[in-house]
C-alpha positions as CSV (number, residue, x, y, z in Angstrom):
1,M,19.0,-17.5,-13.3
2,S,19.6,-21.2,-12.6
3,E,21.7,-20.0,-9.5
4,L,18.6,-18.3,-7.9
5,E,17.1,-19.7,-4.6
6,L,14.5,-18.9,-1.9
7,A,15.0,-17.6,1.3
8,P,13.7,-19.7,3.7
9,N,11.1,-18.7,5.8
10,L,10.3,-15.3,4.2
11,Y,7.0,-13.7,3.2
12,I,6.6,-11.1,0.5
13,Q,6.0,-7.4,1.2
14,L,5.6,-4.9,-1.3
15,T,8.0,-1.9,-1.1
16,P,6.4,1.9,-1.5
17,A,7.6,1.7,-5.1
18,G,6.2,-1.5,-5.5
19,A,2.7,-0.3,-4.4
20,Y,3.0,2.4,-6.8
21,Q,4.3,0.3,-9.7
22,A,1.2,-2.0,-9.3
23,L,-1.3,0.6,-9.3
24,C,0.0,3.6,-11.6
25,S,-1.1,1.8,-15.1
26,P,-4.0,0.3,-16.4
27,V,-1.2,-2.1,-18.7
28,A,-0.7,-4.8,-16.7
29,D,2.5,-7.0,-17.9
30,K,3.8,-10.1,-15.8
31,S,5.4,-8.1,-13.3
32,R,2.0,-5.7,-12.2
33,R,0.2,-8.6,-12.3
34,F,2.3,-10.3,-9.8
35,L,2.7,-6.8,-7.8
36,Q,-1.2,-6.3,-7.7
37,R,-2.0,-10.2,-6.9
38,I,-0.1,-9.9,-3.8
39,L,-2.2,-6.6,-2.8
40,Q,-5.1,-8.4,-3.5
41,Q,-4.1,-11.2,-0.7
42,P,-5.6,-11.0,3.1
43,T,-1.8,-11.8,4.6
44,S,1.6,-11.5,3.2
45,P,2.1,-14.1,1.2
46,S,5.0,-16.5,1.9
47,A,7.5,-16.5,-0.2
48,S,7.6,-20.7,-1.4
49,K,7.5,-22.3,-4.5
50,E,3.8,-23.1,-3.9
51,E,2.6,-19.7,-3.5
52,L,4.6,-18.4,-6.3
53,A,3.2,-20.8,-8.6
54,T,-0.3,-19.1,-7.6
55,L,0.4,-15.8,-7.7
56,M,1.9,-16.0,-11.4
57,E,0.1,-18.4,-12.3
58,S,2.9,-20.4,-13.5
59,D,4.0,-23.7,-12.3
60,D,7.5,-23.0,-14.2
61,Y,9.6,-22.4,-11.0
62,A,12.6,-21.1,-13.0
63,K,10.8,-18.5,-14.6
64,N,8.9,-17.5,-11.3
65,L,12.3,-17.1,-9.3
66,E,13.1,-15.0,-12.2
67,L,10.4,-12.7,-12.2
68,L,10.7,-12.5,-8.2
69,Y,14.5,-11.1,-8.4
70,H,13.3,-9.1,-11.2
71,C,10.8,-7.5,-8.7
72,Q,13.3,-7.5,-6.0
73,K,16.1,-5.8,-7.8
74,L,14.0,-3.0,-8.8
75,G,13.1,-2.5,-5.1
76,W,9.4,-3.1,-5.7
77,L,9.1,-6.2,-2.8
78,H,11.4,-7.7,0.4
79,G,11.3,-10.3,2.3
80,I,10.4,-10.0,5.9
81,G,10.6,-12.5,9.0
82,S,6.8,-12.5,9.4
83,S,3.2,-12.4,8.0
84,I,1.4,-8.7,7.9
85,Q,-2.2,-8.7,7.8
86,A,-4.2,-6.7,5.4
87,P,-6.1,-3.8,6.9
88,S,-8.9,-5.1,8.8
89,E,-10.4,-1.7,9.5
90,A,-13.5,-0.2,7.6
91,L,-12.1,1.8,4.5
92,E,-14.0,5.1,5.8
93,D,-12.7,5.0,8.9
94,I,-8.6,4.6,7.6
95,L,-8.7,6.6,4.8
96,P,-8.5,10.0,6.2
97,S,-5.2,9.1,8.3
98,L,-3.5,7.2,5.7
99,L,-4.1,10.1,3.1
100,S,-2.8,12.9,5.7
101,A,0.4,10.5,6.0
102,I,1.5,10.9,2.5
103,S,1.3,14.8,2.1
104,E,3.2,16.9,3.4
105,T,0.7,19.9,3.3
106,D,-2.2,17.5,4.9
107,K,-4.6,18.9,2.0
108,V,-5.0,15.5,-0.2
109,L,-8.2,14.0,-1.2
110,L,-9.1,10.7,-3.1
111,A,-11.2,10.9,-5.6
112,D,-13.2,8.0,-7.9
113,E,-13.6,8.1,-12.0
114,Q,-16.9,10.0,-11.8
115,G,-15.2,12.7,-10.0
116,F,-16.5,12.2,-6.8
117,Y,-13.9,12.5,-3.7
118,L,-14.3,9.1,-1.2
119,S,-12.2,10.8,1.1
120,S,-10.3,14.4,1.6
121,S,-7.9,15.8,4.3
122,G,-7.1,19.7,4.6
123,F,-9.0,20.5,1.7
124,P,-12.6,22.6,2.3
125,H,-15.7,20.9,1.4
126,E,-16.2,22.9,-2.0
127,T,-12.2,23.0,-3.0
128,A,-12.6,19.1,-2.3
129,E,-15.6,18.8,-4.9
130,E,-14.2,21.1,-7.3
131,L,-10.9,19.2,-7.6
132,S,-12.2,16.1,-7.9
133,A,-13.8,16.7,-11.0
134,L,-11.0,18.6,-12.2
135,S,-9.5,14.8,-11.8
136,A,-12.0,13.5,-13.7
137,E,-11.5,16.3,-16.9
138,L,-7.9,15.3,-16.8
139,A,-8.5,11.8,-16.8
140,T,-10.5,12.1,-20.3
141,V,-7.7,14.6,-21.7
142,H,-5.3,11.9,-20.8
143,A,-7.2,9.4,-22.6
144,R,-7.7,12.0,-25.6
145,R,-4.0,12.6,-26.3
146,T,-2.5,9.1,-24.8
147,G,-1.4,8.5,-28.5
148,L,0.7,11.9,-28.3
149,L,2.2,11.7,-24.3
150,A,2.7,7.9,-24.8
151,N,3.6,7.1,-28.1
152,N,5.3,10.3,-29.3
153,L,6.6,11.4,-26.4
154,G,7.7,8.5,-24.2
155,L,5.9,9.6,-21.6
156,A,4.3,6.7,-19.6
157,S,2.9,8.4,-16.9
158,H,-1.0,9.3,-16.3
159,A,-0.1,11.7,-13.3
160,W,-0.6,15.6,-13.9
161,A,0.4,18.3,-12.0
162,I,0.0,22.0,-11.8
163,V,3.8,23.7,-11.4
164,D,5.2,26.8,-10.2
165,A,7.7,28.7,-12.1
166,Y,10.5,26.9,-10.5
167,G,8.7,23.5,-12.0
168,F,7.4,22.1,-8.3
169,S,4.4,20.7,-8.3
170,Q,1.4,22.8,-6.6
171,I,-1.0,20.1,-6.9
172,G,-0.4,16.6,-8.4
173,F,-3.4,14.2,-9.3
174,W,-2.2,10.4,-9.5
175,P,-3.9,7.8,-10.8
176,L,-4.3,4.3,-8.8
177,F,-6.0,1.4,-11.3
178,I,-7.3,-0.7,-9.4
179,G,-9.3,-3.5,-11.4
180,K,-11.6,-2.0,-13.5
181,H,-11.6,1.6,-11.4
182,R,-9.7,4.6,-11.4
183,F,-8.5,6.8,-8.1
184,V,-7.0,9.6,-8.2
185,V,-5.0,11.2,-5.2
186,A,-4.8,14.8,-5.4
187,I,-2.1,16.1,-3.4
188,A,-0.9,19.7,-2.3
189,G,2.6,20.5,-2.4
190,I,5.3,17.1,-2.2
191,P,3.8,13.7,-2.2
192,H,5.1,11.1,0.0
193,F,4.4,8.3,-1.9
194,N,8.0,6.4,0.1
195,R,6.0,5.8,3.3
196,D,4.6,2.3,4.3
197,H,1.1,4.3,4.7
198,F,0.6,4.3,0.3
199,V,1.5,0.9,0.8
200,T,-1.5,0.1,3.5
201,L,-3.5,2.7,1.3
202,A,-3.0,0.5,-1.9
203,W,-3.2,-2.7,0.1
204,A,-6.6,-1.6,1.6
205,L,-8.3,-0.3,-1.7
206,S,-6.9,-3.5,-3.7
207,I,-9.0,-5.9,-1.2
208,R,-12.0,-3.7,-1.4
209,Y,-12.4,-3.1,-4.7
210,C,-10.2,-5.3,-7.0
211,E,-12.1,-8.1,-8.5
212,K,-10.6,-11.9,-7.7
């Protein structure tokens, strides 16, 4: 991989797939730690030798380039011409619109590990409370059966869903692991994690809750 070179004057920005990869599991390998550190920055970091060394906590420039190329090849990040600033608005002000944008049905909520919802769109208050409690119970079940799911069946995902007769999700629960915190996005119908709004959501939550 010695032929790898950095393109000049670019900044690193995560794609929606990269934002999901960064937060979808509590197991942090080198790639995931790198993606998570990008989400902790106040602005899009520059694609420079010095910045990569800081983000990857390594002075091995060749290996840093290989990791950057690996993440780019998998579609987790891309280069942009100018730096983007992290969301500066209060989290409670921007959560409703961000959550609504990643749900086809506009029925979505964000819950914490205790089973309380931080923000909800489209669900009545009582329904949001019950779904948030259910998300915490599902996390307990998943932790109890992780040996079966991950080791025996090879299912690395932490997400759960209630499906119809055709196998389509009626409501799904997707955990987001940020620092020591575990959040859950519950969505009725088809999720739209492939939108830039999800990157903004992941960035805002990481800035707020991830310990530096």
